[in-house]
LOLO-824543 format. One record per atom (N, C-alpha, C): x, y, z. Coordinates in steps of 0.1 Angstrom, whole numbers, plus 2048, in hexadecimal, padded with zeros to 3 digits. Atoms other than C-alpha are relative to their C-alpha. Example, Ala and Ser with C-alpha at 12.3 -4.5 7.8 and 13.67 -1.06 7.14 Angstrom:
8097F4800 87B7D384E 80980C800 7F77F5800 8897F5847 7F880B808 
***
This chain:
8087F4804 F33986F13 7F480180A 80C7FD7F7 F18996F2A 7F37FB7F9 80D804806 EF6986F24 7F680B802 8097F57FF EE29A5F1D 7F27FC802 80E8037FF EC1993F19 7FC7FA80D 8048057F3 EC3982F3B 7FC80C809 8037F47F8 EC19A6F49 7F48087FA 80A7F8808 EA59B0F31 7F5805808 80C7FC7F8 E899B2F4B 80380C808 7FD7F57F7 E9B9CDF5E 7FD80E7F9 8017F4807 E959E7F43 7F28047FD 80D7FB803 E779FCF3B 80180C7F6 7FF7F5809 E6EA18F23 80780C806 7FA7F57F9 E79A31F3D 80E7FD804 7F38047FC E98A1DF45 8077F77F6 7FA80880B EAFA10F2A 80F800803 7F28017FE ED3A03F2B 8067FA7F3 7F980580C EEC9FAF10 8097F4803 7F780C7FF EFD9D8F0C 8047FC7F3 7FB80480E F149D0EEF 7FB80A7F6 8047F6809 F099F1EDF 7F18007FD 80E801803 EE49E8EE0 7F880580D 8087FB7F5 ECB9FBEF6 7F47F6801 80B80A7FE EB39E1F05 7F5807808 80B7FB7F9 E919EDF0F 7F57F6801 80B80A7FE E769D7F1E 7F3807804 80E7FA7FC E519E1F1F 7F67F67FA 80A80A805 E359C7F1D 7F78067F5 8097FA80A E229E0F07 8078037F3 7F97FD80D E3C9E3EEC 7FC7F67F6 80580880A E2F9D6ECC 80B7F87F8 7F880780B E3F9BCEB4 7FA8067F3 8057FB80D E3C9C5E8F 8037F57F5 7FE80880C E369B0E70 7FB80A7F4 8037F880B E389C5E50 8007F87F3 80280880C E2B9B3E31 7FF8097F4 7FF7F680B E369C5E12 8007F87F2 80180680D E2B9BBDEF 80780A7F6 7F87F980A E3B9C7DCF 7F88027F3 8097FD80C E269D9DB4 7F27FC802 80F8037FE E049D3DC3 7F880E7FF 8087F5801 DEC9EDDB7 7F580180B 80A7FE7F6 DD39FCDCF 7F37F97FC 80C806806 DB89EEDB8 8007F1802 7FE80E7FF DC69CBDBD 7FF7FB80F 8038047F2 DB69C5DDF 7F27F97FF 80C808802 D9A9ACDE4 7F2807801 80C7F97FF D809C6DEE 7FE80A7F5 8017F880C D879DADCE 8007F87F3 7FF80980B D8D9BDDB7 7F97F3803 80880C7FC D729A2DBC 8067F37FB 7FA80C806 D8598ADA6 80C7FB808 7F38037FA DA498ADBC 7FD7F780D 8028097F5 DA696CDD4 80A80280A 7F77FD7F5 DB5978DF4 7F880080D 8098017F4 D9F96CE11 80680480D 7F97FC7F4 DB9971E2C 80280F801 7FF7F1800 DBF995E22 7F2806802 80E7FB7FE D9999AE21 7FD7FF80F 8038017F1 D9698EE45 80980A807 7F77F67F9 DB59A3E4F 7FA80E7FF 8067F3802 DA49C1E40 7F4803809 80C7FE7F8 D849BCE54 80480280F 7FC7FF7F3 D999BCE74 80B80B802 7F57F7800 DB19D8E6C 7FB80E7FB 8037F2805 DB39FDE60 8078017F2 7FB7FD80E DB6A04E3B 80480F7FF 7FC7F3802 DCAA23E34 7FF8037F1 8057FF80E DB9A2DE13 80780B7F8 7F97F6807 DCEA4BE0A 80F800803 7F38037FD DF0A3CE0E 8098017F3 7F87FE80C E0BA48DF5 80E7FC802 7F28047FF E2EA3BDED 80880C7FC 7F77F5802 E4BA53DED 8068007F2 7FB80180E E55A47DCA 7F87F47FA 80880B806 E41A32DB1 8087F57FA 7F880B804 E5CA18DAE 8077FA80C 7FE8077F3 E699FEDC7 80C805808 7F57FD7F7 E8CA07DD3 7FF80D807 8017F37F8 E88A2CDDB 7F480080A 80B8017F7 E66A25DEA 8037F880D 7FC8087F4 E74A0AE01 80A807808 7F67F87F8 E91A20E0B 7F980B808 8087F67F8 E78A3BE15 7F97FA80C 8068077F5 E65A22E2A 8097FE80C 7F78047F6 E84A18E3C 80780C807 7F87F47FA E94A3BE42 7F780B804 8097F47FD E76A53E43 80580C7F7 7FB7F5808 E88A67E28 7FA7FE7F1 80380180E E7EA70E04 80C7FC7F8 7F5804808 E94A63DE8 80B80B7FF 7F67F5801 EA5A86DE5 80780280D 7F98007F3 EB1A80E09 8087F3802 7F980D7FE EBAA5BE09 8087FC7F4 7F880380B EC8A59DE6 7FD7F47F7 80480B809 EB7A3BDD7 7F58067F7 8097F9809 EA6A49DB8 7F97F87F5 807809809 E9DA2BDA3 8027F2805 7FE80D7FC E9AA06DA6 80F7FC7FE 7F2803800 EBD9F7DAD 8037F37F8 7FC80B809 ECC9E1D92 8087F6807 7F78097F8 EE69D2DAA 8097F87F7 7F6808806 EFB9B5D9F 7FC7FC7F1 80380280E EE89B2D7E 8088087F6 7F87F7808 EFD9CFD71 80F7FD802 7F28037FE F229C8D6A 80880A808 7F97F67F9 F2C9E9D79 7FC80280E 8057FD7F3 F199E7D99 8097FA80B 7F98057F5 F299E3DBB 7F67FB80A 80A8057F5 F1A9D1DDA 7FE80B80A 8017F47F7 F119F3DE9 7F47FF809 80B7FE7F7 EFC9FAE07 7FB80F7FF 8047F3804 EE8A18DFA 7FC80880C 8057F87F4 EDAA22E1D 80A80180B 7F68007F5 EFBA1FE30 80180E806 7FF7F37F9 EFDA3AE4A 7F3807803 80D7FA7FE ED8A41E4A 7F87F7809 8078087F6 EC5A34E68 7F37FA7FA 80C806805 EAAA1BE5D 7F87FA80C 8098057F6 E8DA0CE70 8067F4807 7FB80B7F8 E9E9EBE78 80D804808 7F47FB7F8 EBE9FDE83 7FC80680D 8057F97F4 EABA13E9B 7FA7F580A 80680A7F7 E969F6EA9 80A7F6806 7F68097FB EB39DFEAC 80880680C 7F97FA7F5 EC59F8EC2 7F880080D 8098007F5 EA79F7ED9 7FB7F2804 80380D7FC EA79D2EDD 7F87F77F7 808808809 E929C6EC0 8087F77F8 7FA80A809 E9B9A7EAD 7F98027F2 8057FD80D E979B0E88 8037F67F5 7FF80A80A E92999E6B 7FB8047F2 8057FD80E E8E99BE45 7FF7F27F9 80180C809 E80980E2E 7FA8057F3 8057FC80E E7E988E09 80880A7FA 7F97F6808 E869A6DF4 80580B808 7FA7F47F9 E9E9C1E01 80080B7F6 8007F780C EA79D4DE1 80380F803 7FB7F37FD EB69F3DF2 80F800803 7F18027FE EDA9E8DEF 8037F2800 7FB80E800 EEF9C9DF0 7F97F880B 8088087F6 EDC9ADE01 8077F3803 7FA80D7FD EF6991E04 8027FE80F 7FF8017F1 EFB999E29 7F5808806 80A7F87FA EE29A6E42 80280F801 7FF7F27FE EDC9CBE41 80080480E 7FF7FC7F2 EE39DFE61 7F37FF807 80C8017F8 ECA9D7E7C 7FA7F2800 80780D801 EC09B4E70 8097F5805 7F980C7FB EC9994E81 7FC7F37F9 80580C808 EB497CE6C 7FF8067F1 7FF7FB80D EB997FE46 7FE7F57F5 80280880B EAB96DE28 7FC80A7F4 8027F5809 EAE983E09 8017FB7F1 7FF80180F EA8984DE3 80D8077FC 7F47FA804 EC798DDD0 7FD80E7F9 8037F4807 EB69A8DBB 7F3806805 80D7FB7FC E939B7DBB 7F57F97F9 80B808806 E8099FDA5 8077F67F7 7FA80B808 E84982D8E 7F67F4800 80880B801 E7695FD89 7FB7FC80F 8068057F3 E60950DA5 8057F2803 7FA80D7FE E6F92DDA0 80F8027FD 7F27FE802 E9592CDA3 80480F803 7FD7F17FD E95950DB2 80E802805 7F27FD7FB EB795FDB7 80080580E 7FF7FC7F2 EBF961DDC 80F7FF804 7F38027FA EDD963DF3 7FF7F580A 80080B7F6 EE6944E07 80E800807 7F37FF7F9 F0194AE21 80A8097F9 7F87F7808 F0E967E0C 8047FC7F2 7FC80580E F11953DEC 7F38007F8 80C800809 EF9955DCE 7FB7F27FF 80780D801 EE0939DCC 7F28027FA 80D7FF806 EBE931DBE 7F77F980A 80A8057F7 E9F92BDD4 7F97F47FA 80780B806 E91908DCD 7F1800801 80E7FF7FE E6F911DDA 7FA80C7F8 8077F5805 E55928DCB 80380C80A 7FA7F67F7 E63949DD8 7F780680A 80A7FB7F6 E43956DE9 7FF7F780C 80180A7F5 E41936DFD 80D800808 7F38007F9 E66938E06 80180C809 8007F47F7 E6295CE13 7F77FD80C 8098037F4 E45950E29 8077F6809 7FA80B7F8 E58931E35 80B806809 7F57FA7F8 E76946E40 7FA80A80A 8067F77F6 E5F960E51 7FB7F780C 8058097F6 E4E943E64 80C7FA808 7F58057F9 E70935E6D 80580A80A 7FC7F57F7 E7A956E7C 7F780080C 80A7FF7F5 E5A957E91 8017F4809 7FF80D7F7 E60933E9D 80D800808 7F38017F9 E84939EA7 80580D806 7FC7F37FB E8595DEB2 80380080F 7FD7FF7F2 E92968ED3 7F3806807 80D7FC7FA E72969EE8 80180A80B 7FE7F67F6 E81981F01 80080E7FA 7FF7F3806 E8299DEE8 7F48037F6 8097FD80A E699AFED3 8067FF7F2 7FA80280D E6D9AAEAD 7F98097F6 8047F880C E6A9BCE8C 8037F77F4 7FE80A80B E649A5E6E 7FB8077F3 8047FC80D E639B1E4A 7FF7F47F7 80380B809 E53998E32 7FE8077F2 8007F980C E5B9A6E10 7FF7F77F4 80280880C E4C995DF2 8048077F3 7FE7FB80D E55999DCE 7F38017F8 80D800806 E31992DC5 7F980D803 80380680D E1E99EDB2 8088057F4 7F87FC80B E3B9ABD9D 8017F57F5 7FF80A80B E3F99AD7B 80D7F9802 80880780B E46980D6D 7F47FA805 80D8067FD E22974D6D 7FD7F37F9 80480C808 E22959D53 80A7F4804 7F980C7FC E2D936D5D 80A80280B 7F77FD7F4 E3B942D7E 7F97FE80D 8078017F3 E2093AD97 7F97F2800 80780D7FF E0F91ADA4 7F47FF7F7 80B802809 DF790DD89 7F2801807 80D8017F9 DDC907DA3 7FB80E804 8047F37FD DDD92CDAC 7FC8087F4 8047FA80D DDC938D88 7F37FB7FC 80D806804 DBF920D82 7F4807807 80B7FA7F9 DAA933D9B 7FA80C7F8 8057F5808 DA794FD82 7FC7FD7F2 80380480E D9F93BD63 7F28047FC 80E7FD803 D7A943D66 7FC80E800 8037F1800 D7C969D67 8078077F5 7FA7F7809 D82983D4E 80580D806 7FC7F47F9 D8C99CD69 7F880D7FD 8087F4804 D6F9B4D64 80380D808 7FD7F47F8 D7C9CCD7F 80C8087FA 7F47FA806 D9B9D3D6A 7FD8067F3 8037F980D D989EDD4E 8097FB7F5 7F880380C DA39E5D2A 80180D7F9 7FE7F4806 DB1A05D1C 80A8007F5 7F57FF80A DC5A0ECFE 80D805806 7F37FB7FA DEAA14D05 80180F800 7FE7F17FF DF1A37D12 80C8047F8 7F57FC808 E08A4BCFC 80D800807 7F38007F8 E22A4DD18 8067F2802 7FC80E7FD E25A27D1A 80A7FB7F5 7F880580B E39A25CF9 80D7FA804 7F28067FD E5CA20D08 7FF7F3807 80280D7F9 E4EA03D1D 7F77F77FA 80A809806 E359F5D05 8057F37FD 7FA80D803 E4C9DACFA 8017F780C 7FF8087F4 E519CED1E 7F37FA803 80D8057FC E2C9C9D23 7F77FD7F4 80780280C E229C2CFF 7F77F3802 80880D7FE E1699ED09 7F5803809 80B7FD7F6 E029ACD26 7F58087F9 80A7F8807 DF09C5D0F 7F87F67F7 80680980A DEA9A9CF6 7F77F5806 80880B7F9 DDD98FD0F 7FF80480F 8017FC7F2 DD39A0D30 7FC7F5809 80580A7F7 DC1982D3E 80C7F7806 7F58097FB DE096BD40 80980880A 7F77F87F7 DF5987D50 7F980480D 8087FD7F4 DD9991D68 7FF7F4809 80180C7F8 DD596DD72 80D7FD808 7F38017F9 DFA96BD7A 80280A80B 7FE7F57F6 DFA98CD8D 7F77FC80C 8098037F5 DDC981DA2 8047F3807 7FC80C7F9 DE995EDA8 80C803809 7F57FD7F7 E0996DDB6 7FB80780D 8067FA7F4 DF3981DCE 7F97F6809 80780A7F9 DDF963DD8 80B7F8808 7F58077F8 E00952DE2 80580980C 7FD7F77F5 E08971DF7 7F67FF80B 80B8027F7 DE696DE07 8017F4809 7FE80D7F8 DED949E11 80B80280A 7F57FD7F6 E0E955E21 7FB80980B 8057F77F6 DFC971E33 7F87F880B 8088097F7 DE4957E42 8097F8809 7F78087F8 E01942E4E 80780880B 7F97F77F7 E1395FE5E 7F680480C 80A7FC7F6 DF396BE70 7FD7F480A 80380C7F7 DEC947E7D 80B7FE809 7F58027F7 E0F944E8B 80080B80B 8017F67F6 E0B965E9D 7F67FC80A 80B8047F7 DEB958EAC 8057F4808 7FB80C7F9 DFB936EB5 80A80480B 7F67FC7F6 E17948EC7 7FB80B80A 8067F67F8 DFF95FED9 80680E7FE 7FA7F3804 E0E97DEC7 7F680A7FA 80A7F7807 DEE98BEB7 7FD80D807 8037F47F8 DE89A3ED3 80B809803 7F47F87FE E0B9B1ED3 8088037F3 7F97FE80D E149B3EAE 7F88097F7 8057F780B E0E9CFE95 8037F97F3 7FE80680D E089C0E73 7FC80A7F5 8027F780B E0B9D6E54 8017F97F3 80080680D E029CCE31 80080C7F6 7FF7F680A E0D9E3E15 8087FD7F4 7F880280C E1D9E6DF3 80A80C7FF 7F57F6801 E3D9F9DEA 7FC80B7F6 8057F7809 E2CA0ADCC 7F47FB7F9 80C805807 E0DA08DB7 8047FA7F3 7FE80780D E089F8D95 7F38017F8 80C800809 DF19F8D77 8017F47F7 80180B80A DE69DAD63 7F68037F5 8097FB80A DD69EDD47 7F980C804 8067F37FB DC9A09D5D 80880C7FA 7FA7F4806 DCFA2BD4D 8077FD7F3 7F980380D DDBA19D2E 80E7FC802 7F28047FE DFBA0CD3E 8007F3807 7FC80B7F7 E0A9ECD4C 80D805806 7F47FC7FA E239F6D66 7FD80A80B 8017F77F5 E2AA10D81 80680D7FC 7FB7F3803 E3CA31D82 80A8007F4 7F780080C E56A26D68 7FA7F87F5 80780780B E3CA16D52 7FD80A7F5 8027F680A E3BA36D3E 80C8097FF 7F67F5802 E51A51D30 7F880C7FC 7F97FE7F4 E4FA6AD40 7FB7F780C 8048087F4 E4EA58D62 7F3806806 80D7FB7FD E2BA5AD70 7FD7FE80F 8048007F2 E1AA61D92 7F17FE801 80F8037FF DF6A56D8A 7FE7F880D 8038077F3 DE5A49DA9 8027F1800 7FE80F801 DE7A25D9D 80F7FD802 7F28027FE E0DA2AD9F 80580480E 7FB7FB7F3 E11A3DDC0 7F77FE80C 8098037F5 DF2A35DD5 8007F1802 7FE80F7FE DF7A13DE5 7F77FB80B 8088067F5 DE49FBDFB 80880080D 7F98017F3 DEC9FDE20 7F57FC80A 8098047F5 DDA9EAE3C 8087FD80C 7F88017F3 DE59ECE60 7F77FA80B 8078067F5 DDB9D6E7D 80880380D 7FA7FC7F4 DE49E6E9E 7F77FA80B 8088057F6 DD99D2EBC 7F980B809 8087F67F9 DBD9E6ECD 7FE80D7F8 8017F4808 DBF9FFEB1 7F48027F8 80C7FD808 DA7A0EE98 7FE7F57F5 80480880B D959FAE7E 7F78087F6 8087F980A D83A03E5E 8098077F5 7F97F980B D90A1DE45 80480E805 7FB7F27FE DA5A3DE4A 8038067F3 7FD7F880C DA6A57E2F 80B80A802 7F57F77FD DC4A68E3F 80A7FF7F4 7F67FF80B DDDA74E24 80E7FD806 7F48057FA DFDA60E2C 80A7FD7F6 7F5804808 E1FA59E1E 8077F4806 7F880B7FA E33A39E21 80D804806 7F47FB7F9 E50A4FE2B 7FE80280F 8037FF7F2 E3EA52E4C 8007F3808 80080D7FA E40A2DE53 80B7FE80B 7F58017F7 E62A2FE64 7FD80680D 8037F97F4 E57A48E7E 7F47FA807 80C8077FA E36A36E83 8047F4808 7FC80D7FA E46A15E8B 80880380D 7F87FC7F4 E5FA26EA3 7F780580B 8097FB7F6 E43A38EB4 7F87F5807 80780B7FA E2FA18EB9 8097F7808 7F78087F8 E4EA06EC5 80580780C 7FB7F87F4 E54A22EDF 80F802800 7F17FD801 E77A29ED2 80180D7F9 7FE7F3805 E85A4AEC9 8078007F2 7FA7FF80D E8BA4FEA4 80980D800 7F77F5800 EA9A66E9F 7FA80C7F9 8047F4808 EA2A8AE95 8078007F3 7FB80080E EA7A8DE70 7FC80C7F9 8047F4807 EA9AAEE5F 7FB7FE7F2 80580380D EA1A9DE3E 7F47F6800 80B8097FE E85A87E4C 7F48067FA 80C7FB806 E65A8AE38 7F37FC806 80C8067FB E4DA75E4B 7FE80480F 8037FF7F2 E3BA79E6C 7F77F5804 80780C7FC E2BA5EE81 7F18017FE 80F801800 E07A54E7A 7FB7F580A 80480A7F6 E05A3DE98 7F2804806 80D7FC7FA DE8A52EA6 7F47FB7F7 80A805809 DD4A49E87 7FD7F1801 80180F7FE DDBA24E8C 7F87FD80D 8078037F3 DCEA27EB0 7F28057FF 80D7F97FF DB0A3EEAA 7F88007F3 8077FF80D DA8A3DE85 7FE80F7FC 8037F2804 D9AA5CE73 80C8057F7 7F57FA808 DB1A74E61 80A80580A 7F57FC7F7 DD0A85E6F 7FD80D808 8047F47F8 DBEAA4E7D 80780C7FC 7FA7F4804 DD3ABDE6A 7F88067F4 8077F980A DC5AD8E54 8067FE7F2 7FA80180D DDEAD5E38 80A7F4800 7F880C801 DEEAB3E2F 8057FF7F2 7FB80180D E05AAFE12 8087F37FF 7F880C802 E15A8FE04 8078027F3 7F87FF80C E31A8EDEA 8057F37FC 7F980B805 E41A75DD4 8098057F5 7F67FB80A E5FA77DBD 8067F47F8 7FA80A808 E70A64DA1 80A8077F7 7F67F9808 E90A74D95 7FC80F7FE 8047F2803 E88A95D83 7F18027FF 80E7FE800 E63A92D8A 7FB7FF80F 8057FF7F2 E50A9BDAA 7F1802800 80E7FF7FE E2CA98DB6 7FC80580E 8067FC7F4 E18AA9DD1 7F17FF800 80F8007FF DF4AA3DDC 7FC80480E 8067FC7F4 DDFAB2DF7 7F37F8803 80B8097FF DC5A96DF3 7F58047F6 80A7FC80A DB0AABDDB 8078037F3 7F97FC80C DC8ABBDC2 80E7F87FF 7F3806802 DE7AA9DB4 8088087F5 7F77F9809 E04ABBDA3 80C7F77FD 7F4807804 E20AAAD90 80980A7F8 7F67F8807 E3FABED85 80C7F87FB 7F4807805 E5BAB1D6F 80A8097FB 7F57F9805 E7DABED66 7FE8007F0 80280180E E76AC8D42 7F27FD7FB 80E802803 E51AC1D44 7FD7F17FC 80C7F87FE E35AB7D3F 7FC80080E 8068007F3 E22AC2D5D 7F27FA800 80D8067FF E02AB3D6A 7F980680D 8077FC7F4 DE7ABFD82 7F27FA7FE 80D807800 DC7AACD8B 7F880480C 8097FF7F5 DA9AB3DA0 7FA7F2803 80380E7FD DA6A91DB0 7F27FE806 80E8027FB D84A98DC0 7F67FF7F4 80980080B D75A9ED9E 8047F67F5 7FA80880B D8CA89D88 80A7F5806 7F780A7F9 D99A6BD9C 8087F77F7 7F9808809 DA4A59D7D 80B8087F8 7F57F8806 DBBA76D73 8008017F1 80280080F DAEA7BD50 80280F7FB 8007F2804 DADAA2D4F 80B808806 7F47F97FB DCEAB3D53 7FD80F800 8047F27FE DC8AD6D61 80D809800 7F47F97FD DEDAE1D62 80180D7F8 7FE7F4809 DEDAF9D44 7F48097FF 80C7F8801 DCAB07D4A 80180D808 7FF7F37F9 DCAB2CD53 7F680180B 80A8007F5 DABB26D68 8057FA80D 7FA8077F5 DC1B11D7F 80E804803 7F27FB7FE DE1B25D7E 80380380F 7FD7FC7F2 DDEB32DA2 8027F3809 7FF80D7F9 DD8B0FDAF 80D7F97FD 7F4807804 DF5B01D9C 80C807806 7F57F87FA E0CB1DDA9 8017FD80F 8008037F2 E01B16DCC 8067F3803 7FB80E7FE E08AF1DCA 80F7FF7FC 7F2800804 E29AF8DB8 80980580B 7F87FA7F5 E35B0EDD5 8017F680B 80080A7F5 E2BAF3DEE 80A7F47FD 7F880A804 E3DAD9DDA 80F804802 7F27FB7FF E5DAEEDD9 80480180E 7FD7FF7F2 E5BAF4DFE 8037F3806 7FF80D7FB E57AD0E06 80E7FA7FC 7F4806805 E75AC5DF1 80C808805 7F57F87FA E8AAE2DFF 8047FA80D 7FE8067F3 E86AD1E20 8057F17FF 7FE80F801 E87AACE14 80C7FC7F8 7F4803809 EA7AAFDFF 80D802807 7F37FF7FA EC9AA7E0D 80A8057F6 7F77FA80A EE5ABBDFC 8087F57F9 7F880A809 EF5AA7DDF 7F97F37FE 80780D801 EDAA8CDE0 7F48017F7 80C7FE807 EBDA9BDCD 8007F87F3 80280780D EAFA87DB0 7FB8087F5 8077F7809 EA1AA5D9E 8078017F3 7F87FE80C EBDAAAD85 8097F47FC 7F980C803 ECAA86D83 7F97F97F4 80680680C EC4A72D63 7F97F3804 80780C7FC EACA5AD74 7F67FC7F5 80780480C E9BA46D58 7F57F7802 80A80B7FE E86A2BD68 8067F37FC 7FA80C804 E9EA11D5B 80A7FB80A 7F78057F5 EB2A0ED7C 80B808804 7F47F97FA ECDA1CD92 80B7F6802 7F48097FF EF0A0DD91 80980380C 7F77FD7F6 F03A20DAB 7FA80A80A 8057F67F7 EFCA34DCB 80580E7FD 7FC7F2803 EFDA5ADC9 80E803807 7F47FC7F9 F1AA5ADE2 80D7FC7F8 7F4803809 F31A4BDC7 80480B7F7 7FD7F4808 F2FA6BDB4 8037FE7F1 7FD80480E F2FA5AD92 7F68087F7 8097F980A F20A6AD72 7F37F97FF 80D805802 EFCA66D6B 7FF7F47F7 80180C809 F02A4ED4E 8057F4806 7FA80C7FA F16A37D64 7F77FC80C 8088037F4 EFCA39D81 7F27FB7FD 80E803803 EDBA35D6F 7FF7FA7F2 80180780D ED2A1CD53 7F88097F7 8067F680A EC7A2ED33 7F67FA7F7 80980580B EB2A15D1F 7FB7F2804 80780D7FE EA09F4D1B 80A7F5802 7F680B7FE EC09E0D1C 8027FC80E 7FF8037F1 EBF9E3D42 7F57F7804 80A8097FB EAD9C9D55 7F5808807 80A7F97F9 E8B9D4D62 8007FD80E 8008017F2 E849D9D86 7F77F4804 
***
C-alpha cells in the first residue's frame, strides 16, 4: 500500500491530493484541536463564579483564554446537543431529539444516529487529521469507532457509576477498573503520546462529570475538599411547581443539598486535575503554540437554582431557563483573543468554526444552522452583526433569544417570554401581557423563520412525543412515537 504520510510534506492548503480516499493537506499553520467536554456543567459552576469550587487549572486556563459568555446549546439535554456540535445542525435536522437510551432498553438497536451526516471528525479525517475520542460518545452505538475516528475509548451509554463504569473493550462490554474521569484522561494522554506526529490531530475528551451519581462515586479526598463550606453561592429555593414529575429523582438532593453539591463539585475538581495533565503534556510536546483548546459543557444544569435540580428535562414542561441552555465555553487559540466576549453564539456553530480554523472546507449544508465564529476567537469582541439570534429546541418546545428578549413556544403551551436585560433570573413571564404582544409576535415570526430553514423534511421534533425520558430509535426507522420515545420514570435517566 502506498505510504501516504511519507509524501505528506508535498501538500499545502493550495495543493491537496487523495491517497486511500483521504485528502492530505500539509500546512505548518494548521492547528491541532483538543475539545474538552463536560456533562451537565452549569455556567454558574465555574471557579470565577463559584468561589467554593476548586478548579485551579481551569482558573489559570481562563486567564490565558477567551471566555464566550453568551454561549447557548442547541438543546438542553446531552445527546441532541452533542449531535448539533458535531454536525452544525439543529435537532430537527439531525434527528436526535432526546438523550439516547441505547442498550439499556430491550428494544434498542446498535444504531448510528448520525450516519450519512458529515461530522467534524469525518471532515477533518478526510483532510489528513488523526481523530481521537476518549470518554462519552452518546450519539449512537459506541462499541466501534464512529466514522472519522482512528483512536477510540468509549463509554457504553451516557452516564452511570464512576467506579466500574460501563465501557467497550475491543467491541465487547466491560467495566472500567479505574475512576472513570481518570481513565478518560489516561486514554487522552495515551493518544497524545502515541499519535502520528506527521499529522495534525483532533482529540475529543468527553467526561461524564459532573453528571450524577454524586454520592459515594468520587475520590474521598476530593469530596473532603468541600467539607468546610455550605456553598453560599448556590441558592436554596423551594421546588418549582414544574419539577413535580422529576421531584422523586432528586428528592435526596432537595433534602440534603450539601452532600450532593460536594459530589458534584468533587467530580469537577477531578476534571480540573485532568485538564492540568492534558495542558502539561501539550507543553511538554511543544504543542501549546499550535493547538486550539476548547473547554465547554454539552448543556447547563441547576443544583437548586430556579427551584430545580436538573436540566431541560428536569421539569414538565421541558424548560429553557438560562441555567439549562447557557453553558460555559472557554477557548484558547494560540495568538488569539483573551478576556471575555459577549457575542451571542450557538454550539451548533462549533462544527464550522473548527473546520474554519483547520483550513478545511466544510460541505455546504442546506440544513446547517451554525456559522463560524473563528473571527471572534482571533479578535474578540462581538460578531459585528446588527441582529443575532440563537435557538434551542427539545421536542415540541423551541426557544429563541436575541440576547435581550427570550421567547419559548411549546406545542400545546405554555409560552414564556422574558426581558433578560431586566429580569436575568427569568421570574416575570411576559408572554400573555398585552403590553408585550407586538414583541412576542415579532419573536414568534423570527422563530418560525429560523426553524423553517433549520428543519429537514421528516426529521422535525416538533410533533414527536419527546418526553425527556429518552429516545429509543432513530427517526429514520419510522417507528411509532410510543416505540421511539420513553414515556415515564421507568426509563433510565440520561
